N, C-alpha and C positions, 0 to 999 in steps of 0.2 A: 552426519547427514548422508543418506543414500539417494541415488537417482530415482529409485522406485518410490521414494517418499514424496516426490514432487509431482504434482498432477500436471499432465500435458507436457508440452515442450519436447516432444520425442525427437524431432529433428535436431535440436540443439544438443540434447543428451548424446545422440549417436555421433554427432560431429566431434564432441569432446572425447568420447570414448575411442573413436577411430584414431584421433591424434595420438593417443597413448599407445594403442595397439600397433600403429605404423611408425612409432618413434618420431613423430613430427610435432612435438609439443613446443609451442612458442614460449620463449622464456618470460615474456610479459604479456598478459592477456587482460583486456578491459571488458568487464561484464557490465554492459550499458543497458539499463532498463528504467522504466518509470517507477515512481514510489509505489511500494506494495507489490512489486513484481517478484519474479523468482531469481533475480540476479545474484543475491547473496546466497540463496539456497543452492543454486547451480555451482557457484564458486566453491562452496563447502563440500558439495558432493564430488566435484572434480578433484579437490584436494584429497578427499578420502580415497578416491579411486587411484590416484597417482601413487600413493604409498601403501596401498593394500598389499598384503603378502600373499593373497590368494585370489587374484582378480578373476571375475567371471566375464563372460562374453558381453554382458549388458550392465554390469554393476559390480561394485566392491562386494566382498564376501560378507561384511558386517560382523564377522566373528573373530578375526585375527586380532592380536594385541594392538596393531596399528589402528584398525577400525574402531576398536573399543576406546582407545584414547581420543580419536578424532570425534567420536560421538559425544564426548564430554568437552571437546575443544581444549584438550589438555595434552596434545601430542608435543613432545619436546622439539620437534622440527617445524612446528607451526608457530609463526610469529604473527600476531594480530595487532593491527594499528587502526584506531578509530578516533573520532573527534572527542576531545575532552576540554576542560576549562583551564585557562591560564597558560603562561609561557613556559613554566617549569614543570607542569604536570604532564605525565606521559600515560599512555594507554595501560601500561602494566599496573598502575595504581588503581585502575578501575576494572581490571580484567575479570575478577570474580563476579562483579555486577553485570558485566557485558555477557559473560557466559550464561548467567541466569536469565538475562533479558532475552537472548537469542534462543535459549532452550524452550521458552514458551512457544515460540514459532519463529522461523527464519525469514519472515516477510516484513520485518519491522521497518519503521521509518526513522529518520534522524530526529524528527520532532518528538516521537515517542521516547527515544533514548535520552534526549536532553531533559524531558519531563521526568524520566525515571531517576536521573541523578541530580535533579533540581538545579539545573543551570539554564540560563537564557540563550547563550550562544556558545557553540563549540567550534574548535579548530584543531588542526594537527600541527603542533608547534615544531620549531626547528630542533628543539631538544629531542624530539622523537626520532629525527633523522640520525642524530649522533648515537643514540642508543641502538638504533637498528643497524647502523654500519658496524658497530662493535659486535653484534650478534652474527652478522653475515660473515665476519672474518673467521668464524669457527666452522668446522666441518659439521655435516649433519650427524645427529646422534644415532638414529635408528633407521630412518627411512632412506629411500633412494634420493629424494629431493628435500632440500630445505625450502620451505614455502613461506612466502610473505603475503599475508592477506591484508589489504588496505580497504576498509569499508568507508564509504563516503569520501573518496579520494579528492573530490572537488573542494573539500573544506581544508585542504592543506594550505599552510602559510606559504608565501611565495618562496621564502628561503628553504623551506622543507621540500617544496616541489623541485627546486633547482638541485638540491642534494640527491633527491630520488632520481632525477634525470641523469646525473653522473653515474649512478649505479646501473641504471637501465642501459646506458651506453656501453659499459664494461661490466656485465654481470658476473658474479662469481660462478664457478662451475656448479652444475646441478642445483641451481637456485631458481625457483619459479615465483614470479610476481603475479598475484591475482588482485587486480584493482577493481573495485566495485563502485559504480557511480549511478546517480539518478540525474545528473546534470553534466554531461560530458562537454557541453559548450563552455563550461567554466574552466576546463583544464587547459594547460599550456599546449600549444600546437606541437611543440617538440616532444611532449610526453605522448600525445595522441599518435604521433608518427612512429613512435618506438614501441607501440603496443599493438597486439592483434585484437581487434574489436570482436566481441561476442555479443551480437545484438539480441537482447532479451525483450520480447514483446510483453504487453500487459496480458493478464489472464482474460480468457473469454468469460462471458456470463455463465455459460454452462460449466466451465471449470471451477469457477468460484462457488456456484451452487453445489456442485458435486463435493468439493472440499468441505463445505459447511455441513452437508448431509453425512459424510463419512466420518469427519473428525469431531463435529459438535452435535451430531445426532439431531439436526434440525429437520422439521417437516419440509416437504418439497416446496409448498407454497411460500413458507417463510424464507427458505433459502433462495428462491427465485427473486423475491422482492428485495432481499438484501443485496443480491448480486446486481440487480438493476441499479440500486443506489450507489454501490461501491464503484461501478464503472471500471472494472478490471483491477482495482486496488484490493488485493486480498487482505492486507493489514487492516484497511478500513472496514472490510466486510466482517472480519473477526471482531473488531471493536463494536460494530453495530449489533452483531449477534449477541454480544455480552452485555449490552446496555439495558436489555429488557427481557423478561421471562418469556418462555414459549407459551403457546396457547393462543386463545382468541380474545384476550382481554382488550378493551379499547385502547389501552396504552401500549400494547405489545407491538413490536416491529412487524409481526406477521399480519397485523390488521391495519397497517398504514393506508393501504389503498381503500379499504372500507371506510376508514375515518375520512379520507380526503373526498371520496365520492359522496358520502352523506353530507359533508360540509358544503360541497358545491351544489348539491340538489337543494339543500336548505336555503342557501343564498339565492338560488334561482327562484324558489317559491316565495322568497322574502318572508319567511316564517320567523319573525323577530323573537318570539318566545323561545323557540328551539335554538336559535342562534345564541341567545343569552345562556341557555343551559349548556351548549357546546363550549362556550367561553369559560363557564364555571368549571367544567370538567377539564379543560385544557389548563386552567390555572392551578389545578390540584396536582398536575404532573411535575416530575423533576425537570430541571432545565435541559438535561441531555435529551429527554424524551420530547420535550417541546421543540427543541432544535431539530430533532430527527423528523418530526412531523412536518415542520416548515421546510426542511430540506427536500423531503419527498414531494411536498406540494409544489415546490419550485421546479423540481425535475419534471413533474407531470405538466406543469404550465409550459415549460420549454418544449416538451414533446407535442403539446397541443398547438403551439406556434409553428413547429416544423410541419405538422400535419396540414395546417391551414395554408402553408406556403408550398405544399405539394412535395415536400422532401421526405416522403414515406420510407424510402430506403435507409434513411439515417436513424429510424426508430429502432430501439432495442427492447421494446415492451413485450412482456408476456401476453398471452391471448386475452385474459380478462381485462387488463389495463388497456390493451390496444382497442378492444371493443368500446370501452368507456370513452377513449379519446375520439374515436370515429363518431360516436353519437353526440358527445358533449360539445365537440368543436362546431357543431351546427348552430349553436346559440351564441357564439362569441366571434367577434371580429379580431383580426390580427392586432389592431391598435389597442383594443381592450386587453388582450393577452400581454402585450408589452407593458401596459400599466400594471397589470396583476403581478408580473415578474418583478417590476420595480418595487411594488408595495411589499411583496414577500421578502425581498432583500432587506428592505428597511425594517420590516418586522423582526427579522433575524438579528439585525443590528441592535435593536432596542432590547430584545430578549437577552442578548449577550451582556448588555449593560444593566441588567436587573430591573428593567421596566416591569410594571405589573402585567403579567401575561394575559390576564382576563381582558384588560383594557386594550392591549395590543391586538389580540385576536378579534375582539368585537369591532374595533375600528376597521380592521381589514375586511371583516365580514360585511359590514355595511357598505364599504366601498365596492366590494365585489357585487353585492346585490344591485347597487345603482348601475354599475357597468352592464350587468346582465339585462336589466330592464331596458337600457338603451339599445341592446342588441336584439330585442324582440321585434 
């Protein structure tokens, strides 16, 4: 992973690079960011830069033997720890799977990883600490630093965390600990106090949209709507982009706003025949697409509620959606929007539990029609 492969976060990149150039590298750093952020990507890029044999002013060279091995997460001086299942299983048993998992993109979440290896709950057991201590007793093989990357460090068993704490208090020479977390509040205070925090913000909508256009070749409109739904979580944005084809088909992600706007207008007109047809079309979609449409509808209703309460500055809507919110909010009272949000949450709950999608949407549609009639 190279810094130039990560979109945005220029200030954080430069801070990390300057720490190497000025020889002020903290021995333990905590990359703290929300799910779907660049925290893991930045940690990997930093590890690559640290041991690069031909460092540039703003990035690793990407060509030397060290960079080549880091690109495959196979550098002999890189030790990777991540949540696995059981008390005797360690990361090394799943390392090939994790390399493949991260190779797809480095913005992954713990939930995705657990699903990929088919386990319900993961942790970093104490056996991992014993294995790691043995490796750290050895000198680095090739690079200047021996690097320990701990992904989702908040999932450490308490005994593992205490063992790590002892190493952080008296670290071996030329050993760098890069801890990656989405929930730093779960970490021991003593670990937090012995690490230098690297605050990693969520991606902006523009950064998510740009990544989708550049890496997945999405159309600008589709990328913008996915960015709006993902709310800074690039992993979620990539998942949404992959769940439906490009184009303007009714079930496509790119057309979610059109679907929602048509649905709301039909509810407002109380066109029951068209509402039944919309419910039939909704019933024919896959569960992921049904959930995606309901999630988008829920987001739009929340923004409608914000608009009604005058919190315009909190809206992240693109121009087309913002215009719709401005116009449609005139026919709905805040109390009705609160009811709509509740109904959409309940609809999503029933869809997840395999209720008949046609009946769920039609029931919500009739309720919305009634609320809109009251608002006239």
